[in-house]
All heavy atoms as a GROMACS GRO file, in nm:
protein
  548
    1MET      N    1  -1.043  -1.417   0.300
    1MET     CA    2  -1.057  -1.499   0.183
    1MET      C    3  -0.931  -1.585   0.174
    1MET      O    4  -0.820  -1.534   0.164
    1MET     CB    5  -1.072  -1.408   0.061
    1MET     CG    6  -1.063  -1.481  -0.069
    1MET     SD    7  -1.098  -1.376  -0.213
    1MET     CE    8  -0.951  -1.278  -0.220
    2THR      N    9  -0.947  -1.714   0.179
    2THR     CA   10  -0.835  -1.806   0.169
    2THR      C   11  -0.830  -1.865   0.029
    2THR      O   12  -0.931  -1.908  -0.024
    2THR     CB   13  -0.848  -1.919   0.272
    2THR    OG1   14  -0.854  -1.860   0.402
    2THR    CG2   15  -0.731  -2.014   0.266
    3GLN      N   16  -0.713  -1.865  -0.030
    3GLN     CA   17  -0.692  -1.919  -0.164
    3GLN      C   18  -0.587  -2.028  -0.156
    3GLN      O   19  -0.491  -2.016  -0.080
    3GLN     CB   20  -0.642  -1.811  -0.260
    3GLN     CG   21  -0.735  -1.695  -0.278
    3GLN     CD   22  -0.839  -1.723  -0.384
    3GLN    OE1   23  -0.814  -1.792  -0.480
    3GLN    NE2   24  -0.957  -1.669  -0.365
    4SER      N   25  -0.602  -2.134  -0.232
    4SER     CA   26  -0.500  -2.237  -0.243
    4SER      C   27  -0.426  -2.217  -0.374
    4SER      O   28  -0.487  -2.208  -0.480
    4SER     CB   29  -0.564  -2.376  -0.242
    4SER     OG   30  -0.626  -2.400  -0.119
    5VAL      N   31  -0.293  -2.205  -0.365
    5VAL     CA   32  -0.212  -2.184  -0.484
    5VAL      C   33  -0.091  -2.276  -0.480
    5VAL      O   34  -0.044  -2.314  -0.374
    5VAL     CB   35  -0.164  -2.037  -0.497
    5VAL    CG1   36  -0.279  -1.943  -0.518
    5VAL    CG2   37  -0.082  -1.996  -0.378
    6LYS      N   38  -0.045  -2.311  -0.598
    6LYS     CA   39   0.075  -2.392  -0.611
    6LYS      C   40   0.189  -2.298  -0.647
    6LYS      O   41   0.177  -2.221  -0.742
    6LYS     CB   42   0.056  -2.498  -0.719
    6LYS     CG   43   0.174  -2.590  -0.734
    6LYS     CD   44   0.146  -2.696  -0.838
    6LYS     CE   45   0.267  -2.786  -0.854
    6LYS     NZ   46   0.245  -2.887  -0.958
    7PRO      N   47   0.299  -2.302  -0.572
    7PRO     CA   48   0.411  -2.211  -0.604
    7PRO      C   49   0.469  -2.238  -0.742
    7PRO      O   50   0.476  -2.353  -0.786
    7PRO     CB   51   0.513  -2.241  -0.495
    7PRO     CG   52   0.440  -2.313  -0.388
    7PRO     CD   53   0.326  -2.382  -0.454
    8LEU      N   54   0.507  -2.134  -0.809
    8LEU     CA   55   0.576  -2.143  -0.937
    8LEU      C   56   0.724  -2.126  -0.906
    8LEU      O   57   0.766  -2.024  -0.853
    8LEU     CB   58   0.529  -2.032  -1.030
    8LEU     CG   59   0.605  -2.015  -1.161
    8LEU    CD1   60   0.587  -2.138  -1.250
    8LEU    CD2   61   0.558  -1.890  -1.233
    9VAL      N   62   0.804  -2.228  -0.936
    9VAL     CA   63   0.947  -2.225  -0.904
    9VAL      C   64   1.027  -2.197  -1.031
    9VAL      O   65   1.012  -2.267  -1.131
    9VAL     CB   66   0.992  -2.359  -0.840
    9VAL    CG1   67   1.140  -2.355  -0.811
    9VAL    CG2   68   0.913  -2.387  -0.714
   10ILE      N   69   1.107  -2.091  -1.025
   10ILE     CA   70   1.197  -2.056  -1.135
   10ILE      C   71   1.335  -2.039  -1.073
   10ILE      O   72   1.355  -1.953  -0.986
   10ILE     CB   73   1.153  -1.926  -1.205
   10ILE    CG1   74   1.012  -1.942  -1.264
   10ILE    CG2   75   1.254  -1.886  -1.312
   10ILE    CD1   76   0.956  -1.815  -1.325
   11LYS      N   77   1.428  -2.122  -1.118
   11LYS     CA   78   1.565  -2.126  -1.064
   11LYS      C   79   1.558  -2.146  -0.913
   11LYS      O   80   1.506  -2.246  -0.868
   11LYS     CB   81   1.643  -2.003  -1.105
   11LYS     CG   82   1.667  -1.995  -1.254
   11LYS     CD   83   1.759  -1.882  -1.290
   11LYS     CE   84   1.776  -1.878  -1.443
   11LYS     NZ   85   1.864  -1.772  -1.484
   12GLN      N   86   1.607  -2.050  -0.835
   12GLN     CA   87   1.609  -2.066  -0.690
   12GLN      C   88   1.503  -1.981  -0.620
   12GLN      O   89   1.512  -1.956  -0.500
   12GLN     CB   90   1.748  -2.030  -0.636
   12GLN     CG   91   1.856  -2.124  -0.684
   12GLN     CD   92   1.993  -2.087  -0.628
   12GLN    OE1   93   2.008  -1.987  -0.561
   12GLN    NE2   94   2.091  -2.169  -0.659
   13SER      N   95   1.401  -1.939  -0.694
   13SER     CA   96   1.296  -1.856  -0.636
   13SER      C   97   1.161  -1.922  -0.654
   13SER      O   98   1.137  -1.992  -0.752
   13SER     CB   99   1.293  -1.718  -0.704
   13SER     OG  100   1.414  -1.651  -0.685
   14ALA      N  101   1.072  -1.898  -0.559
   14ALA     CA  102   0.935  -1.948  -0.568
   14ALA      C  103   0.841  -1.827  -0.569
   14ALA      O  104   0.859  -1.733  -0.493
   14ALA     CB  105   0.903  -2.038  -0.450
   15TYR      N  106   0.745  -1.831  -0.658
   15TYR     CA  107   0.648  -1.723  -0.673
   15TYR      C  108   0.508  -1.777  -0.646
   15TYR      O  109   0.474  -1.886  -0.687
   15TYR     CB  110   0.653  -1.665  -0.815
   15TYR     CG  111   0.789  -1.609  -0.851
   15TYR    CD1  112   0.886  -1.690  -0.909
   15TYR    CD2  113   0.820  -1.477  -0.824
   15TYR    CE1  114   1.011  -1.640  -0.941
   15TYR    CE2  115   0.946  -1.426  -0.855
   15TYR     CZ  116   1.040  -1.508  -0.914
   15TYR     OH  117   1.164  -1.458  -0.945
   16LEU      N  118   0.429  -1.697  -0.576
   16LEU     CA  119   0.290  -1.734  -0.548
   16LEU      C  120   0.200  -1.650  -0.637
   16LEU      O  121   0.206  -1.527  -0.636
   16LEU     CB  122   0.256  -1.712  -0.401
   16LEU     CG  123   0.338  -1.795  -0.302
   16LEU    CD1  124   0.303  -1.756  -0.160
   16LEU    CD2  125   0.314  -1.944  -0.323
   17ARG      N  126   0.120  -1.715  -0.715
   17ARG     CA  127   0.028  -1.643  -0.804
   17ARG      C  128  -0.093  -1.596  -0.724
   17ARG      O  129  -0.135  -1.660  -0.629
   17ARG     CB  130  -0.019  -1.735  -0.916
   17ARG     CG  131   0.093  -1.787  -1.000
   17ARG     CD  132   0.040  -1.879  -1.105
   17ARG     NE  133   0.145  -1.964  -1.157
   17ARG     CZ  134   0.131  -2.043  -1.260
   17ARG    NH1  135   0.016  -2.052  -1.321
   17ARG    NH2  136   0.231  -2.116  -1.301
   18VAL      N  137  -0.148  -1.484  -0.766
   18VAL     CA  138  -0.270  -1.434  -0.705
   18VAL      C  139  -0.379  -1.432  -0.812
   18VAL      O  140  -0.350  -1.411  -0.929
   18VAL     CB  141  -0.255  -1.294  -0.642
   18VAL    CG1  142  -0.156  -1.296  -0.528
   18VAL    CG2  143  -0.215  -1.192  -0.746
   19PRO      N  144  -0.503  -1.455  -0.773
   19PRO     CA  145  -0.612  -1.448  -0.871
   19PRO      C  146  -0.622  -1.308  -0.931
   19PRO      O  147  -0.582  -1.209  -0.868
   19PRO     CB  148  -0.737  -1.483  -0.790
   19PRO     CG  149  -0.687  -1.550  -0.667
   19PRO     CD  150  -0.550  -1.494  -0.641
   20ASN      N  151  -0.677  -1.299  -1.052
   20ASN     CA  152  -0.691  -1.170  -1.121
   20ASN      C  153  -0.770  -1.068  -1.040
   20ASN      O  154  -0.735  -0.951  -1.038
   20ASN     CB  155  -0.757  -1.189  -1.258
   20ASN     CG  156  -0.664  -1.254  -1.357
   20ASN    OD1  157  -0.543  -1.250  -1.341
   20ASN    ND2  158  -0.720  -1.316  -1.460
   21ASP      N  159  -0.876  -1.112  -0.971
   21ASP     CA  160  -0.955  -1.016  -0.895
   21ASP      C  161  -0.876  -0.956  -0.780
   21ASP      O  162  -0.891  -0.838  -0.747
   21ASP     CB  163  -1.087  -1.076  -0.847
   21ASP     CG  164  -1.069  -1.202  -0.763
   21ASP    OD1  165  -0.961  -1.264  -0.771
   21ASP    OD2  166  -1.163  -1.240  -0.692
   22VAL      N  167  -0.786  -1.032  -0.720
   22VAL     CA  168  -0.701  -0.979  -0.613
   22VAL      C  169  -0.600  -0.881  -0.672
   22VAL      O  170  -0.578  -0.773  -0.616
   22VAL     CB  171  -0.629  -1.093  -0.537
   22VAL    CG1  172  -0.529  -1.037  -0.437
   22VAL    CG2  173  -0.730  -1.182  -0.467
   23ALA      N  174  -0.541  -0.914  -0.785
   23ALA     CA  175  -0.446  -0.824  -0.851
   23ALA      C  176  -0.515  -0.694  -0.890
   23ALA      O  177  -0.458  -0.585  -0.873
   23ALA     CB  178  -0.386  -0.892  -0.973
   24GLU      N  179  -0.638  -0.701  -0.940
   24GLU     CA  180  -0.712  -0.580  -0.976
   24GLU      C  181  -0.743  -0.496  -0.854
   24GLU      O  182  -0.736  -0.374  -0.858
   24GLU     CB  183  -0.840  -0.618  -1.050
   24GLU     CG  184  -0.815  -0.673  -1.189
   24GLU     CD  185  -0.940  -0.730  -1.254
   24GLU    OE1  186  -1.049  -0.723  -1.193
   24GLU    OE2  187  -0.928  -0.782  -1.366
   25LEU      N  188  -0.778  -0.562  -0.743
   25LEU     CA  189  -0.807  -0.489  -0.620
   25LEU      C  190  -0.683  -0.414  -0.572
   25LEU      O  191  -0.692  -0.298  -0.534
   25LEU     CB  192  -0.856  -0.585  -0.511
   25LEU     CG  193  -0.884  -0.524  -0.375
   25LEU    CD1  194  -0.997  -0.423  -0.383
   25LEU    CD2  195  -0.918  -0.633  -0.274
   26LEU      N  196  -0.568  -0.479  -0.577
   26LEU     CA  197  -0.444  -0.411  -0.535
   26LEU      C  198  -0.414  -0.294  -0.626
   26LEU      O  199  -0.366  -0.190  -0.581
   26LEU     CB  200  -0.328  -0.510  -0.535
   26LEU     CG  201  -0.336  -0.621  -0.430
   26LEU    CD1  202  -0.221  -0.718  -0.448
   26LEU    CD2  203  -0.339  -0.564  -0.290
   27ASP      N  204  -0.441  -0.309  -0.754
   27ASP     CA  205  -0.417  -0.201  -0.849
   27ASP      C  206  -0.511  -0.084  -0.822
   27ASP      O  207  -0.471   0.032  -0.826
   27ASP     CB  208  -0.434  -0.251  -0.992
   27ASP     CG  209  -0.393  -0.148  -1.095
   27ASP    OD1  210  -0.286  -0.086  -1.076
   27ASP    OD2  211  -0.467  -0.129  -1.192
   28ILE      N  212  -0.637  -0.114  -0.791
   28ILE     CA  213  -0.735  -0.009  -0.762
   28ILE      C  214  -0.696   0.067  -0.636
   28ILE      O  215  -0.705   0.188  -0.628
   28ILE     CB  216  -0.877  -0.069  -0.746
   28ILE    CG1  217  -0.927  -0.117  -0.882
   28ILE    CG2  218  -0.972   0.031  -0.684
   28ILE    CD1  219  -1.055  -0.199  -0.874
   29MET      N  220  -0.648  -0.007  -0.535
   29MET     CA  221  -0.610   0.057  -0.409
   29MET      C  222  -0.488   0.147  -0.426
   29MET      O  223  -0.467   0.240  -0.351
   29MET     CB  224  -0.582  -0.047  -0.301
   29MET     CG  225  -0.705  -0.117  -0.251
   29MET     SD  226  -0.666  -0.240  -0.127
   29MET     CE  227  -0.582  -0.144  -0.004
   30GLY      N  228  -0.405   0.116  -0.525
   30GLY     CA  229  -0.287   0.198  -0.547
   30GLY      C  230  -0.181   0.181  -0.440
   30GLY      O  231  -0.104   0.273  -0.413
   31ALA      N  232  -0.177   0.066  -0.379
   31ALA     CA  233  -0.078   0.042  -0.274
   31ALA      C  234   0.059   0.020  -0.337
   31ALA      O  235   0.079  -0.076  -0.409
   31ALA     CB  236  -0.118  -0.080  -0.192
   32PRO      N  237   0.154   0.110  -0.312
   32PRO     CA  238   0.285   0.095  -0.374
   32PRO      C  239   0.368  -0.016  -0.311
   32PRO      O  240   0.451  -0.076  -0.377
   32PRO     CB  241   0.351   0.231  -0.351
   32PRO     CG  242   0.285   0.285  -0.229
   32PRO     CD  243   0.144   0.229  -0.231
   33THR      N  244   0.347  -0.044  -0.185
   33THR     CA  245   0.423  -0.150  -0.118
   33THR      C  246   0.330  -0.227  -0.026
   33THR      O  247   0.221  -0.184   0.008
   33THR     CB  248   0.538  -0.092  -0.034
   33THR    OG1  249   0.483  -0.003   0.063
   33THR    CG2  250   0.640  -0.020  -0.119
   34GLY      N  251   0.377  -0.341   0.014
   34GLY     CA  252   0.300  -0.424   0.106
   34GLY      C  253   0.392  -0.484   0.211
   34GLY      O  254   0.514  -0.468   0.205
   35ALA      N  255   0.332  -0.552   0.304
   35ALA     CA  256   0.408  -0.619   0.410
   35ALA      C  257   0.371  -0.767   0.408
   35ALA      O  258   0.258  -0.803   0.377
   35ALA     CB  259   0.375  -0.558   0.545
   36VAL      N  260   0.467  -0.850   0.440
   36VAL     CA  261   0.443  -0.994   0.448
   36VAL      C  262   0.480  -1.039   0.588
   36VAL      O  263   0.588  -1.011   0.637
   36VAL     CB  264   0.529  -1.071   0.346
   36VAL    CG1  265   0.503  -1.221   0.357
   36VAL    CG2  266   0.502  -1.023   0.205
   37GLU      N  267   0.386  -1.107   0.652
   37GLU     CA  268   0.410  -1.160   0.786
   37GLU      C  269   0.410  -1.312   0.778
   37GLU      O  270   0.322  -1.371   0.716
   37GLU     CB  271   0.300  -1.112   0.880
   37GLU     CG  272   0.315  -1.163   1.021
   37GLU     CD  273   0.200  -1.121   1.111
   37GLU    OE1  274   0.118  -1.037   1.069
   37GLU    OE2  275   0.190  -1.175   1.221
   38LEU      N  276   0.508  -1.374   0.838
   38LEU     CA  277   0.519  -1.519   0.840
   38LEU      C  278   0.472  -1.569   0.976
   38LEU      O  279   0.527  -1.531   1.079
   38LEU     CB  280   0.664  -1.562   0.815
   38LEU     CG  281   0.695  -1.709   0.820
   38LEU    CD1  282   0.618  -1.785   0.713
   38LEU    CD2  283   0.845  -1.732   0.804
   39ARG      N  284   0.368  -1.651   0.975
   39ARG     CA  285   0.314  -1.707   1.100
   39ARG      C  286   0.335  -1.858   1.099
   39ARG      O  287   0.286  -1.927   1.009
   39ARG     CB  288   0.165  -1.677   1.114
   39ARG     CG  289   0.134  -1.531   1.124
   39ARG     CD  290  -0.014  -1.508   1.138
   39ARG     NE  291  -0.045  -1.365   1.136
   39ARG     CZ  292  -0.167  -1.316   1.127
   39ARG    NH1  293  -0.270  -1.397   1.116
   39ARG    NH2  294  -0.186  -1.187   1.127
   40ILE      N  295   0.407  -1.908   1.196
   40ILE     CA  296   0.434  -2.052   1.206
   40ILE      C  297   0.374  -2.103   1.336
   40ILE      O  298   0.397  -2.047   1.443
   40ILE     CB  299   0.586  -2.080   1.203
   40ILE    CG1  300   0.648  -2.024   1.074
   40ILE    CG2  301   0.614  -2.228   1.216
   40ILE    CD1  302   0.799  -2.030   1.070
   41ASP      N  303   0.297  -2.211   1.325
   41ASP     CA  304   0.244  -2.276   1.445
   41ASP      C  305   0.246  -2.427   1.424
   41ASP      O  306   0.305  -2.476   1.328
   41ASP     CB  307   0.105  -2.224   1.479
   41ASP     CG  308   0.004  -2.246   1.368
   41ASP    OD1  309   0.029  -2.330   1.280
   41ASP    OD2  310  -0.101  -2.181   1.369
   42GLU      N  311   0.180  -2.500   1.512
   42GLU     CA  312   0.181  -2.646   1.505
   42GLU      C  313   0.114  -2.700   1.379
   42GLU      O  314   0.146  -2.808   1.330
   42GLU     CB  315   0.110  -2.708   1.628
   42GLU     CG  316   0.170  -2.671   1.761
   42GLU     CD  317   0.121  -2.536   1.811
   42GLU    OE1  318   0.007  -2.496   1.781
   42GLU    OE2  319   0.201  -2.468   1.878
   43GLN      N  320   0.019  -2.623   1.324
   43GLN     CA  321  -0.057  -2.671   1.208
   43GLN      C  322   0.009  -2.638   1.075
   43GLN      O  323  -0.026  -2.695   0.974
   43GLN     CB  324  -0.198  -2.612   1.212
   43GLN     CG  325  -0.277  -2.664   1.329
   43GLN     CD  326  -0.375  -2.562   1.383
   43GLN    OE1  327  -0.378  -2.450   1.337
   43GLN    NE2  328  -0.452  -2.603   1.482
   44GLY      N  329   0.104  -2.546   1.074
   44GLY     CA  330   0.169  -2.513   0.948
   44GLY      C  331   0.225  -2.372   0.947
   44GLY      O  332   0.250  -2.313   1.051
   45CYS      N  333   0.242  -2.322   0.828
   45CYS     CA  334   0.303  -2.192   0.806
   45CYS      C  335   0.206  -2.107   0.725
   45CYS      O  336   0.144  -2.155   0.632
   45CYS     CB  337   0.434  -2.212   0.731
   45CYS     SG  338   0.510  -2.063   0.673
   46ALA      N  339   0.193  -1.981   0.761
   46ALA     CA  340   0.103  -1.891   0.688
   46ALA      C  341   0.178  -1.764   0.651
   46ALA      O  342   0.252  -1.708   0.731
   46ALA     CB  343  -0.019  -1.856   0.773
   47LEU      N  344   0.160  -1.722   0.527
   47LEU     CA  345   0.211  -1.592   0.483
   47LEU      C  346   0.092  -1.498   0.477
   47LEU      O  347  -0.005  -1.525   0.409
   47LEU     CB  348   0.274  -1.602   0.344
   47LEU     CG  349   0.404  -1.680   0.332
   47LEU    CD1  350   0.444  -1.691   0.186
   47LEU    CD2  351   0.513  -1.612   0.411
   48VAL      N  352   0.100  -1.389   0.550
   48VAL     CA  353  -0.009  -1.292   0.552
   48VAL      C  354   0.040  -1.165   0.485
   48VAL      O  355   0.134  -1.101   0.532
   48VAL     CB  356  -0.054  -1.263   0.697
   48VAL    CG1  357  -0.165  -1.160   0.699
   48VAL    CG2  358  -0.097  -1.391   0.766
   49TYR      N  359  -0.023  -1.132   0.373
   49TYR     CA  360   0.013  -1.012   0.297
   49TYR      C  361  -0.079  -0.899   0.338
   49TYR      O  362  -0.200  -0.916   0.345
   49TYR     CB  363  -0.001  -1.037   0.147
   49TYR     CG  364   0.101  -1.134   0.092
   49TYR    CD1  365   0.080  -1.270   0.100
   49TYR    CD2  366   0.218  -1.086   0.034
   49TYR    CE1  367   0.174  -1.359   0.049
   49TYR    CE2  368   0.312  -1.175  -0.016
   49TYR     CZ  369   0.289  -1.310  -0.008
   49TYR     OH  370   0.382  -1.397  -0.058
   50THR      N  371  -0.023  -0.782   0.362
   50THR     CA  372  -0.102  -0.665   0.398
   50THR      C  373  -0.067  -0.551   0.303
   50THR      O  374   0.050  -0.516   0.287
   50THR     CB  375  -0.072  -0.622   0.543
   50THR    OG1  376  -0.093  -0.733   0.629
   50THR    CG2  377  -0.161  -0.508   0.585
   51PHE      N  378  -0.169  -0.496   0.241
   51PHE     CA  379  -0.152  -0.381   0.153
   51PHE      C  380  -0.244  -0.271   0.204
   51PHE      O  381  -0.357  -0.297   0.241
   51PHE     CB  382  -0.189  -0.416   0.008
   51PHE     CG  383  -0.094  -0.514  -0.054
   51PHE    CD1  384  -0.117  -0.650  -0.044
   51PHE    CD2  385   0.017  -0.469  -0.121
   51PHE    CE1  386  -0.030  -0.741  -0.101
   51PHE    CE2  387   0.105  -0.560  -0.178
   51PHE     CZ  388   0.081  -0.696  -0.168
   52ALA      N  389  -0.194  -0.150   0.205
   52ALA     CA  390  -0.274  -0.038   0.254
   52ALA      C  391  -0.273   0.074   0.152
   52ALA      O  392  -0.177   0.090   0.076
   52ALA     CB  393  -0.219   0.012   0.387
   53LYS      N  394  -0.380   0.148   0.152
   53LYS     CA  395  -0.387   0.264   0.063
   53LYS      C  396  -0.285   0.367   0.110
   53LYS      O  397  -0.263   0.384   0.230
   53LYS     CB  398  -0.526   0.329   0.069
   53LYS     CG  399  -0.633   0.250   0.002
   53LYS     CD  400  -0.762   0.329   0.007
   53LYS     CE  401  -0.871   0.256  -0.069
   53LYS     NZ  402  -0.995   0.334  -0.072
   54PRO      N  403  -0.222   0.437   0.016
   54PRO     CA  404  -0.132   0.544   0.059
   54PRO      C  405  -0.212   0.653   0.129
   54PRO      O  406  -0.325   0.681   0.090
   54PRO     CB  407  -0.070   0.594  -0.071
   54PRO     CG  408  -0.145   0.531  -0.182
   54PRO     CD  409  -0.229   0.420  -0.127
   55THR      N  410  -0.153   0.710   0.230
   55THR     CA  411  -0.223   0.816   0.303
   55THR      C  412  -0.166   0.951   0.266
   55THR      O  413  -0.046   0.964   0.242
   55THR     CB  414  -0.211   0.796   0.455
   55THR    OG1  415  -0.072   0.791   0.489
   55THR    CG2  416  -0.278   0.667   0.499
   56ARG      N  417  -0.254   1.047   0.261
   56ARG     CA  418  -0.210   1.184   0.233
   56ARG      C  419  -0.185   1.255   0.365
   56ARG      O  420  -0.252   1.230   0.464
   56ARG     CB  421  -0.317   1.260   0.156
   56ARG     CG  422  -0.342   1.205   0.018
   56ARG     CD  423  -0.443   1.290  -0.055
   56ARG     NE  424  -0.568   1.294   0.020
   56ARG     CZ  425  -0.656   1.392   0.014
   56ARG    NH1  426  -0.637   1.495  -0.062
   56ARG    NH2  427  -0.767   1.388   0.084
   57THR      N  428  -0.090   1.344   0.364
   57THR     CA  429  -0.064   1.425   0.482
   57THR      C  430  -0.175   1.528   0.493
   57THR      O  431  -0.204   1.600   0.398
   57THR     CB  432   0.072   1.495   0.471
   57THR    OG1  433   0.172   1.396   0.450
   57THR    CG2  434   0.104   1.574   0.596
   58ILE      N  435  -0.237   1.532   0.608
   58ILE     CA  436  -0.344   1.628   0.630
   58ILE      C  437  -0.284   1.755   0.690
   58ILE      O  438  -0.220   1.750   0.794
   58ILE     CB  439  -0.453   1.570   0.723
   58ILE    CG1  440  -0.514   1.446   0.658
   58ILE    CG2  441  -0.557   1.676   0.754
   58ILE    CD1  442  -0.613   1.374   0.746
   59ILE      N  443  -0.302   1.863   0.620
   59ILE     CA  444  -0.251   1.991   0.668
   59ILE      C  445  -0.371   2.074   0.710
   59ILE      O  446  -0.459   2.101   0.630
   59ILE     CB  447  -0.172   2.064   0.558
   59ILE    CG1  448  -0.053   1.978   0.514
   59ILE    CG2  449  -0.128   2.202   0.605
   59ILE    CD1  450   0.019   2.033   0.394
   60GLU      N  451  -0.370   2.113   0.837
   60GLU     CA  452  -0.480   2.194   0.886
   60GLU      C  453  -0.448   2.341   0.858
   60GLU      O  454  -0.343   2.390   0.896
   60GLU     CB  455  -0.500   2.172   1.035
   60GLU     CG  456  -0.555   2.034   1.067
   60GLU     CD  457  -0.591   2.022   1.213
   60GLU    OE1  458  -0.622   2.124   1.278
   60GLU    OE2  459  -0.587   1.909   1.262
   61GLU      N  460  -0.539   2.403   0.791
   61GLU     CA  461  -0.522   2.545   0.763
   61GLU      C  462  -0.606   2.622   0.864
   61GLU      O  463  -0.719   2.585   0.893
   61GLU     CB  464  -0.567   2.574   0.620
   61GLU     CG  465  -0.492   2.490   0.520
   61GLU     CD  466  -0.449   2.571   0.400
   61GLU    OE1  467  -0.482   2.690   0.395
   61GLU    OE2  468  -0.382   2.514   0.316
   62PRO      N  469  -0.551   2.729   0.917
   62PRO     CA  470  -0.629   2.808   1.013
   62PRO      C  471  -0.750   2.871   0.945
   62PRO      O  472  -0.744   2.911   0.829
   62PRO     CB  473  -0.531   2.915   1.063
   62PRO     CG  474  -0.425   2.921   0.958
   62PRO     CD  475  -0.421   2.786   0.893
   63GLU      N  476  -0.857   2.873   1.018
   63GLU     CA  477  -0.977   2.935   0.963
   63GLU      C  478  -0.961   3.087   0.968
   63GLU      O  479  -0.895   3.140   1.057
   63GLU     CB  480  -1.099   2.891   1.044
   63GLU     CG  481  -1.126   2.743   1.028
   63GLU     CD  482  -1.262   2.705   1.082
   63GLU    OE1  483  -1.351   2.793   1.092
   63GLU    OE2  484  -1.279   2.588   1.114
   64PRO      N  485  -1.022   3.157   0.872
   64PRO     CA  486  -1.010   3.303   0.874
   64PRO      C  487  -1.073   3.361   1.002
   64PRO      O  488  -1.174   3.311   1.050
   64PRO     CB  489  -1.087   3.347   0.750
   64PRO     CG  490  -1.156   3.228   0.696
   64PRO     CD  491  -1.100   3.107   0.763
   65VAL      N  492  -1.007   3.461   1.053
   65VAL     CA  493  -1.054   3.527   1.175
   65VAL      C  494  -1.125   3.656   1.136
   65VAL      O  495  -1.070   3.736   1.060
   65VAL     CB  496  -0.936   3.558   1.270
   65VAL    CG1  497  -0.984   3.630   1.394
   65VAL    CG2  498  -0.864   3.429   1.306
   66GLU      N  499  -1.244   3.671   1.188
   66GLU     CA  500  -1.318   3.795   1.161
   66GLU      C  501  -1.299   3.890   1.278
   66GLU      O  502  -1.312   3.850   1.393
   66GLU     CB  503  -1.467   3.766   1.141
   66GLU     CG  504  -1.494   3.685   1.018
   66GLU     CD  505  -1.643   3.662   0.997
   66GLU    OE1  506  -1.724   3.743   1.047
   66GLU    OE2  507  -1.677   3.565   0.930
   67VAL      N  508  -1.265   4.010   1.248
   67VAL     CA  509  -1.247   4.111   1.352
   67VAL      C  510  -1.364   4.208   1.343
   67VAL      O  511  -1.390   4.266   1.236
   67VAL     CB  512  -1.113   4.186   1.333
   67VAL    CG1  513  -1.098   4.295   1.438
   67VAL    CG2  514  -0.997   4.089   1.336
   68LEU      N  515  -1.434   4.221   1.452
   68LEU     CA  516  -1.547   4.315   1.457
   68LEU      C  517  -1.502   4.443   1.525
   68LEU      O  518  -1.446   4.441   1.633
   68LEU     CB  519  -1.664   4.252   1.532
   68LEU     CG  520  -1.722   4.124   1.470
   68LEU    CD1  521  -1.832   4.069   1.559
   68LEU    CD2  522  -1.775   4.152   1.331
   69VAL      N  523  -1.528   4.553   1.458
   69VAL     CA  524  -1.492   4.684   1.514
   69VAL      C  525  -1.622   4.756   1.542
   69VAL      O  526  -1.710   4.767   1.456
   69VAL     CB  527  -1.405   4.763   1.414
   69VAL    CG1  528  -1.372   4.901   1.472
   69VAL    CG2  529  -1.279   4.685   1.382
   70ALA      N  530  -1.634   4.806   1.663
   70ALA     CA  531  -1.756   4.877   1.701
   70ALA      C  532  -1.763   5.010   1.626
   70ALA      O  533  -1.663   5.081   1.614
   70ALA     CB  534  -1.759   4.902   1.851
   71ALA      N  535  -1.883   5.041   1.576
   71ALA     CA  536  -1.902   5.168   1.506
   71ALA      C  537  -1.904   5.282   1.606
   71ALA      O  538  -1.956   5.268   1.716
   71ALA     CB  539  -2.031   5.163   1.427
   72GLN      N  540  -1.850   5.395   1.566
   72GLN     CA  541  -1.849   5.510   1.659
   72GLN      C  542  -1.943   5.617   1.615
   72GLN      O  543  -1.969   5.648   1.508
   72GLN     CB  544  -1.707   5.566   1.666
   72GLN     CG  545  -1.614   5.467   1.731
   72GLN     CD  546  -1.476   5.526   1.751
   72GLN    OE1  547  -1.454   5.646   1.745
   72GLN    NE2  548  -1.382   5.441   1.776
   0.00000   0.00000   0.00000
């Protein structure tokens, strides 16, 4: 999804606004941090933002072992 936005400049910083639906999606995903990749080529410059859901550590628990004892 490509969006066209005009940067908001305050003092020496520029901010890029995101549409409300994108902000809500990021909030739903619960991504605490994101990554920004800068791609420059002959046609221009692209900022690619990547947000991922936090992952839980998967702990494998051993399955219970059944011991069969022969009846005497």
